[in-house]
Structures are given as structure tokens and as C-alpha cells.
N, C-alpha and C positions, 0 to 999 in steps of 0.2 A: 443458425443461430439468431436469433429477433433480441434485439440489442437497446433498450430504452437509456439516454443519457439525457440526467438532468443537472442543474444546480441550483445555487442559492446568490450567486455574484451578478448575474444575468446573461442573457441568450448571446450579448458579445466581449463576454471576458474570455482573455487570452487561456485560463484552465481549461474551457472550455471547448474551446476552439485546439486544442492541442490534443485534446485525448479524442474530439470526434475523430481527428485524422488517422490516429492511430487504432481506432476501434472497428474500423471498415474492415481492418483486417482479417478479423474476429467473427463479424458475421453482417446483418443487413442491420444496418442504423437506423434509426428513429433521435430525433434531440429535438425535446419542448420543455423548456427553462421561462424563467421569470423574465418579463419586458424592462424590469430595471433591479436594482440590488435590493437583496431581502435580508441580508446578513441577520442572523439573531433573530430571526422572528420563530424558530422552533417549530414545531407542527402546529399552525394558528391552519386553517382552510378559509375558503371563502365561503358563505350560505347566504347572504343575505343581498347581496348584487350579483351580477350573471359575470360569467367569465369570457373576458374578450383574447380571441385569439387569431394573432395575424401570421401569415409565412412569410419568413427570411431567406432569403437568398445572398449569397456570395459566390462570387465570382460568375454571373451567369444562372449559377444552378440553387435549386433548392438546398438550403441548410437545416431547415428547422423551423420550428412554431415558438413564438414568443406567446407567453400567457400573461395575460396583467391579474396575476396573484401569488399565492405562497409556492415554496417548492414542494410541497406535499399536494398541493392543487396539479403541479405541472404532470407529476407522478401518474395521479391516479387521471387524468384526461388522456394522459399518453397510454395508458393500458388499458383504458376503455374506449374510450373514441379515436386517438390517433394515428397508434401502430399498427400497419396492415395485416399483425396478427399478436398472440399474447405472447408477451417478453419471453424469453427464457433467462435474462440477466438486464439488472437495474444498476447502471454506475451513475454518483452522482460528485462531480466535482472537474476539474479538481479546483480545490477551496485556496480562494489568495489566505492564507491564515492555516494556523493549525485550532483541531476539533478535539485537545487533548482533555482528560480529566472531565471533569463534571460541565467542562463548558462544550460534551456531547448534548447535555440535554436543553441548550439554547439555541442548537445548530440547525440552522436552515439546511444545509449540507448533509447531515446525518440524517434530521426528519425526512429529507427525500430518498435515502434507502430506505428507511424504516418503513416510509407509504408504500414501497415494494414488495419489502419483507410481508407487510400485511395483504398481501395478496400469493403469500406462498411463493414468493420470485427468488432469489437469492440476489441478494446486493450490496454492493460496496461503495462506502465513501471515504471519498479521496481528498487528502489536506497536505497543503506545503506551508511550512514556517516561511513567513514572508518576514523575516529583522531585517533581511538584505533585499536586494532587486530579485524577483524570483523568474527561475529557470525554469518556466512552465514544460518546455520541448523534453527537458531533461529527465523531469517529471513525471513526465508522460511515457517516458520508456520504463521509465523503473516500474510503474504502476503498472505496462502490458504484463511484465513480470510477474507480478505478486498477482494478478489477475488469473492468468491463466495459470498459477500455480494452484489457487485455489478453486476455481473451479474445476483441476483434473486433483487436486487431493482429498477435496471436499465435495464430492459429489450432489448432497442427499439437495433438496429443492428449498427455498425458501428461507437458507442461512444470511446472515444480517453481520456485515464487518465493516470496521473503520481503521480505515488506512491513515497514518502519518509520518510524513517525511520531516526529516529536520532541513533548516534551511540549506541552500544552492551552495553559501560559501564555506561549508564546510564538510570535511572527506567524511562521507556517510561510510558506517561500519560495518552495516550489514542488518540483516533485518529480524527484529525479534516480535515472537507472540508475549504479548501483554496484557494485563490486566488495565482496567478501566481506574484511573487514580480520582478519590472521592474527597480528598480533603484539601481546602486552602487551609493557609494560615495567614494570608492579607487581602484585607477587601479596600478597595480605594473607590472614593468619590471626590474629586474636584470641583470646589467650591469658586466660583466667581461672581466677580460683580457687575452687571450691565449697566453702561452710561446715566440710568437714571438712577443707580443708587441700589437696585435689586438685585437680590442673590440666583442664582441659578446654576445648575450642576451638572455635570459632565459626567459620565461612569467612566470609572479609571480602565487602561487596559492592563489586560492579566498574562504577564509573563509565565512563563515555567520556572521563575522564581517564587512567584507568589505562591504555589501550591508545594505541601508536603510529597519530597521525594522518596516514598517508598517502596521498598524493593520489590522488583515483578512489576511493577504500574507503568503504563504510557509514559509518566510524568519522568520517573528515573529513565526510562530507557532514550526517550528522545535528549533528556540531558549528556547523555552520555553518546549524542551524535548517531544512533539507531534509528532506522525507519520500525515502526511500530505497527502490528496489526493486531485488533482486539476484538475478539466475536461478542457481538452484543444480543440482549434479546429485551422484549418492551414488555413484559410481563412485571408488574412493579409491585406483585405480591409479596409481602413479607410472608413468607410459609411458615417461620417457627413463630410468628406471632400469631394467627392466624390457627396453627394447632392449636397452642396454648388458649388463646380463647375461645375455639369450639368447645377444648375440654370443661371449660367452666358451667357449662348446661344451662345457658339464659334459656327461658321463653321467648 
């Protein structure tokens, strides 16, 4: 099995390194990750400037390639240029921070997995809640168990999954398949004043408590200290409205 590993936290991120060490037991691994942190960039791609790529070594051996671009850039380059053959599996993460609810739409971690799914390759995004110092080794061990089960129980190519783990200091109760929560009840922007008296703004943090904990969602399950597994797809068409619009008979 050929595996492509990417992330949005950068080529030197501890979550990426922890997963790289374990994924080698599953197949041949190629690591392609951003040269620097790209959190929150969503599915941005680079097309107005060239993508610079550098080899990265760890302990005297080639670890992977760093890309001066986005997570989606990394996966596209990995599939088309840097992997020795077409990947059978794309893994993104482990992200330092959860990607639950509508945060999925902003996430560079999930975007890297979506890019893999664009190519018809099963892709899995992995994220760890970092409200306390994260234990990426433990999360990586848990991730491998979930990855093995997903590719065993869902062998269809091109599937897209988002996996979230609760904080490292809580007793994880198990794993739940959950829908993506889509409702927030709190938005926050912090206004500050600079030394010259001019206002500037920080986008606020987005904890679980800011979201509606609807039953069956990743928000509810993570709040109860379960890991969540969410099947995603990237067709944003609202089919019911499309059918109604077509029935109106516009010329």
C-alpha cells in the first residue's frame, strides 16, 4: 500500500511525526507537508506563484518534502509528482486542535483530505483537541486502530473521513460515528486598542461550548469524551432546492 501523509501544522509538527512513525507499518509512506503552519486556510491553492519544494531529513534519513504552499497543494503535489506511485490512502494530521462542526469548512487539515478524495483516493483527516498539552503518541496509536478498521470495513475507494479525538487528559469512552454539527450559538471577535489608539481585532477561540450540542453530532459526542468519525462529501449541491428550481420551467 502506498500512503501519502500531509497536514496543515507544518513538516516539523509533532502530530505529523507521530503518525509517520506508525504509518510505516501499514505500507510505503511519503510525507508531503507545508513548510510552515497553514491552519485555517481551508481549501486554498497556489496558482499565481511557483511551489517551492525542499527535502527534509530526520536522523540522517529522508523524512519527506516541505512545500511552500497550502495543505491542498501538498496533497496534489504528492499524488502527481512526489509519490513513487499513485497513493492508495491519504492521511492528514494529526492536527493540533479539533476540527468539529462547521470548523471543517475552515480546516486545512480536512482540506488536505478532501484533495485526496478529489482524486478518488480514500482520505482520512485526524485531529486532536488540544485544550491540554497533547499526547500525540497516544492519539497516533488510537488513529492507527481507526484507520485499519475504516479501510477494512469500508473498502470503497475515494471515501472521505474526519476523525476527532477528545483532549489527552480525559478518559476516552470509545468511538462514535457522528454527523457534522452545523450550528453555532456564539460568535466572538475580540476588539483591542493598539498603542496609537487605533482598534484591531482578534478572531475569538471556538470551543465546543460555542456550538449547539445536537444529538448525533460530533459536537455532542466529543462533549461526552468520545472520539468521533464523520463521513464527509464535497458536493455542496442542495438537491431538494435544485429539483424545485428545475420544476419551475425557466427558459
